[in-house]
C-alpha positions as YAML, in Angstrom:
chain: A
units: angstrom
residues:
- id: 1
  name: MET
  ca: [13.93, 22.49, -36.44]
- id: 2
  name: LEU
  ca: [16.99, 20.39, -35.56]
- id: 3
  name: ASN
  ca: [18.12, 23.07, -33.11]
- id: 4
  name: ILE
  ca: [14.79, 22.80, -31.32]
- id: 5
  name: ILE
  ca: [14.84, 18.99, -31.19]
- id: 6
  name: LEU
  ca: [18.55, 18.28, -30.63]
- id: 7
  name: ASN
  ca: [19.36, 20.38, -27.60]
- id: 8
  name: SER
  ca: [20.41, 19.88, -23.99]
- id: 9
  name: ASN
  ca: [16.80, 19.66, -22.78]
- id: 10
  name: THR
  ca: [16.16, 16.77, -25.18]
- id: 11
  name: PHE
  ca: [19.25, 15.00, -23.82]
- id: 12
  name: ILE
  ca: [18.31, 15.54, -20.16]
- id: 13
  name: THR
  ca: [14.71, 14.47, -20.74]
- id: 14
  name: GLY
  ca: [15.96, 11.44, -22.69]
- id: 15
  name: ILE
  ca: [18.15, 10.33, -19.77]
- id: 16
  name: ASN
  ca: [15.24, 10.65, -17.34]
- id: 17
  name: LEU
  ca: [12.86, 8.77, -19.65]
- id: 18
  name: ALA
  ca: [15.42, 6.03, -20.30]
- id: 19
  name: THR
  ca: [16.27, 5.39, -16.64]
- id: 20
  name: PRO
  ca: [13.29, 3.19, -15.62]
- id: 21
  name: ILE
  ca: [13.51, 1.27, -18.91]
- id: 22
  name: LEU
  ca: [17.25, 0.75, -18.43]
- id: 23
  name: LEU
  ca: [16.89, -0.48, -14.85]
- id: 24
  name: ALA
  ca: [14.13, -2.94, -15.68]
- id: 25
  name: ALA
  ca: [16.03, -4.17, -18.75]
- id: 26
  name: LEU
  ca: [19.19, -4.80, -16.71]
- id: 27
  name: GLY
  ca: [17.23, -7.09, -14.40]
- id: 28
  name: GLY
  ca: [15.62, -8.71, -17.42]
- id: 29
  name: VAL
  ca: [19.06, -9.48, -18.86]
- id: 30
  name: VAL
  ca: [20.13, -11.31, -15.71]
- id: 31
  name: CYS
  ca: [16.92, -13.36, -15.72]
- id: 32
  name: ASN
  ca: [17.33, -14.12, -19.42]
- id: 33
  name: LYS
  ca: [20.89, -15.32, -18.93]
- id: 34
  name: THR
  ca: [19.68, -17.76, -16.25]
- id: 35
  name: GLY
  ca: [17.13, -19.23, -18.64]
- id: 36
  name: ASN
  ca: [14.09, -17.27, -17.44]
- id: 37
  name: PHE
  ca: [12.41, -15.07, -20.04]
- id: 38
  name: ASN
  ca: [10.84, -12.66, -17.56]
- id: 39
  name: ILE
  ca: [8.01, -10.56, -19.00]
- id: 40
  name: ALA
  ca: [6.74, -9.48, -15.57]
- id: 41
  name: LEU
  ca: [9.02, -6.40, -15.57]
- id: 42
  name: GLU
  ca: [6.03, -4.12, -16.13]
- id: 43
  name: GLY
  ca: [4.25, -5.47, -13.06]
- id: 44
  name: PHE
  ca: [7.35, -5.36, -10.88]
- id: 45
  name: MET
  ca: [7.98, -1.75, -11.90]
- id: 46
  name: LEU
  ca: [4.41, -0.76, -11.08]
- id: 47
  name: ILE
  ca: [4.59, -2.41, -7.66]
- id: 48
  name: GLY
  ca: [7.87, -0.60, -7.04]
- id: 49
  name: ALA
  ca: [6.30, 2.75, -7.99]
- id: 50
  name: PHE
  ca: [3.38, 2.26, -5.61]
- id: 51
  name: SER
  ca: [5.59, 1.01, -2.77]
- id: 52
  name: GLY
  ca: [8.06, 3.86, -3.26]
- id: 53
  name: LEU
  ca: [5.36, 6.48, -2.92]
- id: 54
  name: MET
  ca: [3.88, 4.68, 0.09]
- id: 55
  name: GLY
  ca: [7.23, 4.61, 1.87]
- id: 56
  name: SER
  ca: [7.97, 8.24, 1.12]
- id: 57
  name: TYR
  ca: [4.48, 9.35, 2.18]
- id: 58
  name: PHE
  ca: [4.24, 7.49, 5.49]
- id: 59
  name: PHE
  ca: [7.87, 7.80, 6.57]
- id: 60
  name: ASN
  ca: [8.38, 11.30, 5.13]
- id: 61
  name: SER
  ca: [11.61, 10.14, 3.54]
- id: 62
  name: ALA
  ca: [12.51, 9.52, -0.08]
- id: 63
  name: ALA
  ca: [15.23, 7.10, 1.04]
- id: 64
  name: ALA
  ca: [12.61, 5.08, 2.94]
- id: 65
  name: GLY
  ca: [10.50, 5.10, -0.21]
- id: 66
  name: VAL
  ca: [13.34, 3.67, -2.29]
- id: 67
  name: PHE
  ca: [14.09, 1.04, 0.35]
- id: 68
  name: LEU
  ca: [10.44, -0.04, 0.62]
- id: 69
  name: ALA
  ca: [10.12, -0.13, -3.19]
- id: 70
  name: ILE
  ca: [13.08, -2.49, -3.42]
- id: 71
  name: LEU
  ca: [11.94, -4.63, -0.48]
- id: 72
  name: ILE
  ca: [8.38, -5.18, -1.70]
- id: 73
  name: THR
  ca: [9.39, -5.64, -5.34]
- id: 74
  name: VAL
  ca: [11.96, -8.27, -4.35]
- id: 75
  name: PHE
  ca: [9.23, -10.06, -2.40]
- id: 76
  name: PHE
  ca: [6.98, -10.19, -5.47]
- id: 77
  name: ALA
  ca: [9.91, -11.19, -7.70]
- id: 78
  name: LEU
  ca: [10.59, -14.11, -5.35]
- id: 79
  name: LEU
  ca: [6.88, -14.97, -5.46]
- id: 80
  name: TYR
  ca: [7.13, -14.99, -9.25]
- id: 81
  name: GLY
  ca: [10.16, -17.24, -8.86]
- id: 82
  name: LEU
  ca: [8.19, -19.61, -6.63]
- id: 83
  name: PHE
  ca: [5.73, -20.24, -9.46]
- id: 84
  name: CYS
  ca: [8.29, -20.45, -12.26]
- id: 85
  name: ILE
  ca: [11.22, -22.12, -10.47]
- id: 86
  name: THR
  ca: [9.70, -24.31, -7.76]
- id: 87
  name: PHE
  ca: [6.28, -25.05, -9.26]
- id: 88
  name: ARG
  ca: [7.64, -25.01, -12.85]
- id: 89
  name: ALA
  ca: [4.70, -23.00, -14.18]
- id: 90
  name: ASN
  ca: [4.82, -21.51, -17.67]
- id: 91
  name: GLU
  ca: [6.86, -18.28, -17.38]
- id: 92
  name: ILE
  ca: [4.85, -16.45, -20.06]
- id: 93
  name: ILE
  ca: [1.52, -17.17, -18.36]
- id: 94
  name: VAL
  ca: [2.91, -16.29, -14.92]
- id: 95
  name: GLY
  ca: [4.46, -13.10, -16.33]
- id: 96
  name: PHE
  ca: [1.20, -11.93, -17.87]
- id: 97
  name: GLY
  ca: [-0.59, -12.84, -14.66]
- id: 98
  name: PHE
  ca: [1.78, -10.75, -12.53]
- id: 99
  name: ASN
  ca: [1.45, -7.78, -14.87]
- id: 100
  name: MET
  ca: [-2.35, -7.87, -14.66]
- id: 101
  name: PHE
  ca: [-2.21, -8.46, -10.90]
- id: 102
  name: ALA
  ca: [0.06, -5.43, -10.40]
- id: 103
  name: ILE
  ca: [-2.27, -3.15, -12.38]
- id: 104
  name: ALA
  ca: [-5.29, -4.38, -10.42]
- id: 105
  name: ILE
  ca: [-3.80, -4.37, -6.91]
- id: 106
  name: THR
  ca: [-2.11, -0.96, -7.17]
- id: 107
  name: GLY
  ca: [-5.23, 0.60, -8.72]
- id: 108
  name: TRP
  ca: [-7.41, -0.83, -5.98]
- id: 109
  name: LEU
  ca: [-5.08, 0.13, -3.07]
- id: 110
  name: ILE
  ca: [-4.96, 3.83, -3.97]
- id: 111
  name: GLU
  ca: [-8.26, 4.53, -2.21]
- id: 112
  name: PRO
  ca: [-7.85, 2.55, 1.05]
- id: 113
  name: ILE
  ca: [-4.24, 3.65, 1.56]
- id: 114
  name: PHE
  ca: [-4.14, 7.19, 0.17]
- id: 115
  name: GLY
  ca: [-7.83, 8.11, 0.03]
- id: 116
  name: GLY
  ca: [-7.80, 8.94, -3.68]
- id: 117
  name: LYS
  ca: [-9.14, 7.39, -6.85]
- id: 118
  name: GLY
  ca: [-7.09, 6.78, -9.96]
- id: 119
  name: SER
  ca: [-4.15, 8.86, -8.77]
- id: 120
  name: PHE
  ca: [-2.65, 10.43, -5.67]
- id: 121
  name: TYR
  ca: [-0.48, 13.48, -5.16]
- id: 122
  name: ASP
  ca: [0.55, 15.32, -2.03]
- id: 123
  name: PRO
  ca: [3.02, 18.23, -2.01]
- id: 124
  name: SER
  ca: [4.41, 16.98, 1.31]
- id: 125
  name: ILE
  ca: [5.73, 13.78, -0.27]
- id: 126
  name: SER
  ca: [9.52, 13.66, -0.22]
- id: 127
  name: ILE
  ca: [11.15, 13.19, -3.63]
- id: 128
  name: LEU
  ca: [14.74, 12.42, -4.54]
- id: 129
  name: ASN
  ca: [16.81, 15.55, -4.81]
- id: 130
  name: PRO
  ca: [19.16, 16.15, -7.75]
- id: 131
  name: ILE
  ca: [22.84, 15.62, -7.04]
- id: 132
  name: LYS
  ca: [25.68, 17.80, -8.28]
- id: 133
  name: LEU
  ca: [28.69, 15.73, -9.27]
- id: 134
  name: PRO
  ca: [31.82, 17.21, -7.63]
- id: 135
  name: ILE
  ca: [34.14, 17.47, -10.65]
- id: 136
  name: ILE
  ca: [31.62, 17.35, -13.50]
- id: 137
  name: SER
  ca: [29.67, 20.28, -12.03]
- id: 138
  name: GLN
  ca: [32.68, 22.54, -12.61]
- id: 139
  name: ILE
  ca: [32.75, 21.83, -16.38]
- id: 140
  name: PRO
  ca: [30.19, 24.05, -18.19]
- id: 141
  name: ILE
  ca: [28.71, 21.70, -20.82]
- id: 142
  name: LEU
  ca: [29.10, 18.44, -18.90]
- id: 143
  name: ASN
  ca: [27.56, 20.07, -15.82]
- id: 144
  name: LYS
  ca: [24.32, 20.62, -17.74]
- id: 145
  name: LEU
  ca: [24.29, 17.21, -19.45]
- id: 146
  name: LEU
  ca: [25.61, 14.83, -16.78]
- id: 147
  name: SER
  ca: [25.00, 16.51, -13.43]
- id: 148
  name: ASN
  ca: [21.85, 17.36, -11.43]
- id: 149
  name: TYR
  ca: [20.11, 13.99, -11.76]
- id: 150
  name: ASN
  ca: [18.78, 12.11, -8.75]
- id: 151
  name: ILE
  ca: [20.69, 9.19, -7.26]
- id: 152
  name: ILE
  ca: [18.71, 6.47, -9.06]
- id: 153
  name: VAL
  ca: [19.94, 7.76, -12.43]
- id: 154
  name: TYR
  ca: [23.55, 7.44, -11.30]
- id: 155
  name: ILE
  ca: [22.87, 4.02, -9.78]
- id: 156
  name: SER
  ca: [21.52, 2.87, -13.15]
- id: 157
  name: TRP
  ca: [24.79, 3.93, -14.83]
- id: 158
  name: ILE
  ca: [26.86, 2.14, -12.18]
- id: 159
  name: LEU
  ca: [24.74, -1.01, -12.50]
- id: 160
  name: ILE
  ca: [25.56, -1.32, -16.20]
- id: 161
  name: PHE
  ca: [29.24, -1.80, -15.37]
- id: 162
  name: ALA
  ca: [28.69, -3.66, -12.08]
- id: 163
  name: LEU
  ca: [26.37, -6.26, -13.61]
- id: 164
  name: TYR
  ca: [28.61, -6.65, -16.67]
- id: 165
  name: ILE
  ca: [31.62, -7.36, -14.44]
- id: 166
  name: MET
  ca: [29.55, -9.75, -12.32]
- id: 167
  name: MET
  ca: [28.16, -11.66, -15.31]
- id: 168
  name: TYR
  ca: [31.39, -11.89, -17.36]
- id: 169
  name: ARG
  ca: [34.27, -11.53, -14.92]
- id: 170
  name: THR
  ca: [33.26, -13.46, -11.79]
- id: 171
  name: SER
  ca: [32.60, -17.10, -10.95]
- id: 172
  name: LEU
  ca: [29.08, -16.16, -9.85]
- id: 173
  name: GLY
  ca: [28.39, -14.72, -13.29]
- id: 174
  name: TYR
  ca: [29.69, -17.86, -14.99]
- id: 175
  name: LYS
  ca: [27.37, -19.96, -12.84]
- id: 176
  name: LEU
  ca: [24.39, -17.74, -13.62]
- id: 177
  name: ARG
  ca: [25.08, -17.92, -17.36]
- id: 178
  name: ALA
  ca: [25.67, -21.67, -17.16]
- id: 179
  name: LEU
  ca: [22.23, -21.97, -15.59]
- id: 180
  name: GLY
  ca: [20.71, -20.66, -18.79]
- id: 181
  name: GLU
  ca: [23.08, -22.36, -21.24]
- id: 182
  name: ASN
  ca: [23.82, -25.70, -19.62]
- id: 183
  name: PRO
  ca: [22.14, -26.28, -16.22]
- id: 184
  name: GLY
  ca: [23.37, -29.88, -16.26]
- id: 185
  name: SER
  ca: [26.92, -28.62, -15.70]
- id: 186
  name: LEU
  ca: [25.86, -26.97, -12.44]
- id: 187
  name: ARG
  ca: [24.02, -30.09, -11.37]
- id: 188
  name: ALA
  ca: [27.05, -32.25, -12.19]
- id: 189
  name: ASN
  ca: [29.19, -30.05, -9.93]
- id: 190
  name: GLY
  ca: [26.75, -30.44, -7.05]
- id: 191
  name: LEU
  ca: [25.58, -26.81, -7.10]
- id: 192
  name: ASN
  ca: [22.15, -25.73, -5.94]
- id: 193
  name: ILE
  ca: [20.36, -24.69, -9.16]
- id: 194
  name: PRO
  ca: [17.27, -23.10, -7.52]
- id: 195
  name: LYS
  ca: [19.54, -20.89, -5.39]
- id: 196
  name: TYR
  ca: [21.02, -19.23, -8.47]
- id: 197
  name: SER
  ca: [17.60, -18.97, -10.12]
- id: 198
  name: TYR
  ca: [16.20, -17.18, -7.08]
- id: 199
  name: LEU
  ca: [19.26, -14.92, -6.95]
- id: 200
  name: ALA
  ca: [18.39, -13.72, -10.46]
- id: 201
  name: GLN
  ca: [14.88, -12.89, -9.21]
- id: 202
  name: VAL
  ca: [16.33, -10.90, -6.31]
- id: 203
  name: ILE
  ca: [18.42, -8.88, -8.79]
- id: 204
  name: VAL
  ca: [15.43, -8.16, -11.05]
- id: 205
  name: GLY
  ca: [13.43, -7.22, -7.96]
- id: 206
  name: ILE
  ca: [16.09, -4.68, -6.96]
- id: 207
  name: THR
  ca: [16.39, -3.12, -10.43]
- id: 208
  name: CYS
  ca: [12.62, -2.96, -11.02]
- id: 209
  name: GLY
  ca: [12.10, -1.60, -7.50]
- id: 210
  name: LEU
  ca: [14.53, 1.20, -8.31]
- id: 211
  name: ALA
  ca: [12.79, 1.78, -11.64]
- id: 212
  name: GLY
  ca: [9.41, 2.04, -9.94]
- id: 213
  name: ALA
  ca: [10.71, 4.36, -7.23]
- id: 214
  name: PHE
  ca: [12.15, 6.59, -9.95]
- id: 215
  name: LEU
  ca: [8.71, 6.88, -11.57]
- id: 216
  name: SER
  ca: [6.83, 7.83, -8.41]
- id: 217
  name: ILE
  ca: [9.32, 9.74, -6.26]
- id: 218
  name: GLY
  ca: [12.17, 10.45, -8.66]
- id: 219
  name: ASN
  ca: [10.78, 13.76, -9.87]
- id: 220
  name: LEU
  ca: [7.03, 13.98, -9.32]
- id: 221
  name: GLY
  ca: [6.00, 12.63, -5.92]
- id: 222
  name: MET
  ca: [2.79, 11.04, -7.19]
- id: 223
  name: PHE
  ca: [1.25, 7.76, -8.30]
- id: 224
  name: THR
  ca: [-1.33, 7.15, -11.02]
- id: 225
  name: GLU
  ca: [-2.94, 3.93, -12.14]
- id: 226
  name: ASN
  ca: [-0.74, 2.00, -14.57]
- id: 227
  name: MET
  ca: [1.90, 4.75, -14.45]
- id: 228
  name: SER
  ca: [4.55, 2.38, -15.80]
- id: 229
  name: ALA
  ca: [2.66, 2.82, -19.12]
- id: 230
  name: GLY
  ca: [4.36, 0.04, -21.06]
- id: 231
  name: ARG
  ca: [7.93, 0.80, -19.97]
- id: 232
  name: GLY
  ca: [8.34, -2.77, -18.75]
- id: 233
  name: VAL
  ca: [7.28, -4.08, -22.14]
- id: 234
  name: ILE
  ca: [9.81, -1.78, -23.81]
- id: 235
  name: ALA
  ca: [12.46, -3.10, -21.39]
- id: 236
  name: VAL
  ca: [11.63, -6.65, -22.49]
- id: 237
  name: THR
  ca: [12.03, -5.49, -26.10]
- id: 238
  name: ALA
  ca: [15.48, -4.07, -25.29]
- id: 239
  name: VAL
  ca: [16.48, -7.44, -23.83]
- id: 240
  name: ILE
  ca: [15.26, -9.32, -26.92]
- id: 241
  name: PHE
  ca: [16.85, -6.87, -29.35]
- id: 242
  name: SER
  ca: [20.24, -7.09, -27.64]
- id: 243
  name: ASN
  ca: [20.07, -10.86, -27.18]
- id: 244
  name: ALA
  ca: [20.53, -10.13, -23.46]
- id: 245
  name: TYR
  ca: [23.99, -8.62, -23.94]
- id: 246
  name: LEU
  ca: [24.30, -5.89, -21.31]
- id: 247
  name: PRO
  ca: [26.07, -3.10, -23.24]
- id: 248
  name: ILE
  ca: [23.67, -3.37, -26.19]
- id: 249
  name: THR
  ca: [20.71, -3.59, -23.80]
- id: 250
  name: ALA
  ca: [21.82, -0.34, -22.18]
- id: 251
  name: LEU
  ca: [22.18, 1.38, -25.56]
- id: 252
  name: ALA
  ca: [18.76, 0.13, -26.69]
- id: 253
  name: SER
  ca: [17.18, 1.45, -23.47]
- id: 254
  name: LEU
  ca: [18.80, 4.84, -23.99]
- id: 255
  name: LEU
  ca: [17.57, 4.85, -27.58]
- id: 256
  name: PHE
  ca: [14.00, 4.38, -26.38]
- id: 257
  name: GLY
  ca: [14.42, 7.20, -23.87]
- id: 258
  name: PHE
  ca: [15.79, 9.62, -26.46]
- id: 259
  name: ALA
  ca: [13.09, 8.62, -28.97]
- id: 260
  name: ASN
  ca: [10.49, 9.50, -26.34]
- id: 261
  name: SER
  ca: [12.24, 12.78, -25.62]
- id: 262
  name: ILE
  ca: [12.38, 13.74, -29.31]
- id: 263
  name: ALA
  ca: [8.69, 12.81, -29.60]
- id: 264
  name: ILE
  ca: [7.89, 15.30, -26.82]
- id: 265
  name: GLN
  ca: [9.85, 18.01, -28.62]
- id: 266
  name: LEU
  ca: [7.99, 17.26, -31.87]
- id: 267
  name: GLN
  ca: [4.71, 17.63, -30.03]
- id: 268
  name: GLY
  ca: [5.77, 21.14, -29.07]
- id: 269
  name: LEU
  ca: [6.33, 21.89, -32.76]
- id: 270
  name: GLY
  ca: [2.70, 21.16, -33.55]
- id: 271
  name: PHE
  ca: [2.90, 17.57, -34.78]
- id: 272
  name: PRO
  ca: [-0.32, 15.55, -34.21]
- id: 273
  name: THR
  ca: [-0.46, 14.06, -30.71]
- id: 274
  name: GLN
  ca: [-1.57, 10.67, -32.03]
- id: 275
  name: PHE
  ca: [1.49, 10.50, -34.30]
- id: 276
  name: ILE
  ca: [3.82, 11.49, -31.47]
- id: 277
  name: GLU
  ca: [2.44, 8.94, -29.00]
- id: 278
  name: MET
  ca: [2.93, 6.04, -31.40]
- id: 279
  name: ILE
  ca: [6.65, 6.73, -32.08]
- id: 280
  name: PRO
  ca: [8.04, 4.68, -29.13]
- id: 281
  name: TYR
  ca: [5.81, 1.73, -29.97]
- id: 282
  name: VAL
  ca: [6.67, 1.83, -33.67]
- id: 283
  name: LEU
  ca: [10.33, 1.82, -32.61]
- id: 284
  name: THR
  ca: [9.58, -1.18, -30.37]
- id: 285
  name: ILE
  ca: [8.15, -3.12, -33.33]
- id: 286
  name: LEU
  ca: [11.07, -2.15, -35.57]
- id: 287
  name: MET
  ca: [13.58, -3.34, -32.98]
- id: 288
  name: LEU
  ca: [11.79, -6.69, -32.66]
- id: 289
  name: LEU
  ca: [11.83, -7.34, -36.40]
- id: 290
  name: PRO
  ca: [15.51, -8.46, -36.63]
- id: 291
  name: SER
  ca: [14.92, -10.97, -33.85]
- id: 292
  name: ALA
  ca: [11.79, -12.28, -35.59]
- id: 293
  name: PHE
  ca: [13.59, -12.69, -38.93]
- id: 294
  name: LYS
  ca: [16.51, -14.41, -37.21]
- id: 295
  name: LYS
  ca: [14.18, -16.92, -35.56]
- id: 296
  name: LYS
  ca: [12.45, -17.48, -38.89]
- id: 297
  name: ARG
  ca: [15.79, -18.24, -40.58]
- id: 298
  name: LEU
  ca: [16.81, -20.62, -37.79]
- id: 299
  name: LEU
  ca: [13.45, -22.41, -37.98]
- id: 300
  name: LYS
  ca: [13.73, -22.71, -41.76]
- id: 301
  name: LYS
  ca: [17.28, -24.05, -41.41]
- id: 302
  name: LYS
  ca: [16.13, -26.58, -38.83]
- id: 303
  name: ILE
  ca: [13.25, -27.75, -41.05]
- id: 304
  name: ASN
  ca: [15.61, -28.13, -44.02]
- id: 305
  name: SER
  ca: [17.98, -30.23, -41.91]
- id: 306
  name: TYR
  ca: [15.22, -32.81, -41.42]
- id: 307
  name: LYS
  ca: [14.55, -33.12, -45.15]
...
């Protein structure tokens, strides 16, 4: 049984399933560090998926699809920022609103834009081709495990290190983290606080746009209503579980992807479908429990300090 579950196909599928979660979570980490608990990742990802397919379909280019996915998702991320940063609206309410808006608008636009209902697929749609890594492709085992993914997968790996360096090794990263920890220090130094807040929204727009493009034109070349299917929520869970620390966030995202992959393998072994489908969500709840207990302890400690 272990040989069937723990094999190269499980690993490859796990990487592909983890990629959109990882990308969205990376953007969520940046937002969290700037003091914005962004739960609109699901909606941003869905908008990116729809825009990616639209760009690929009308321009007959997967690259155009990725570019349009990023462009439109950044626009909506900035719109989200307008409500939360400029108008100072409640970020939870705005986040839920954007998620519901994304489900509604993408579901409605399928028919007028593509002429379908509920989903759209066309074999002529350009998808992202797998890439063979020059050196890795010459090594037998690593070639199968680490090569032949599309470019968005490799970008997600690069972004883990790039964003970590930016957040912890550059002055820009220090300013972004100071925005979440002590915004008064930025204000005291005469820095433009909204500028850095909006920059975080641009970053989450880019990462969620890539995540959405991966869903629609990464492998399939199709769009279905609500095709993000809770991946944005799982990305938020990864951010909470890791306390917005990038390396742990990346590991948590990969864990979700591999859990999904193993669940698919179990389904092939005859396990009940209902049991298999609930595995990622049970894992989500389990990963949130430590954070909940920690907050409970802190609250109890705070109450005791007033006695």
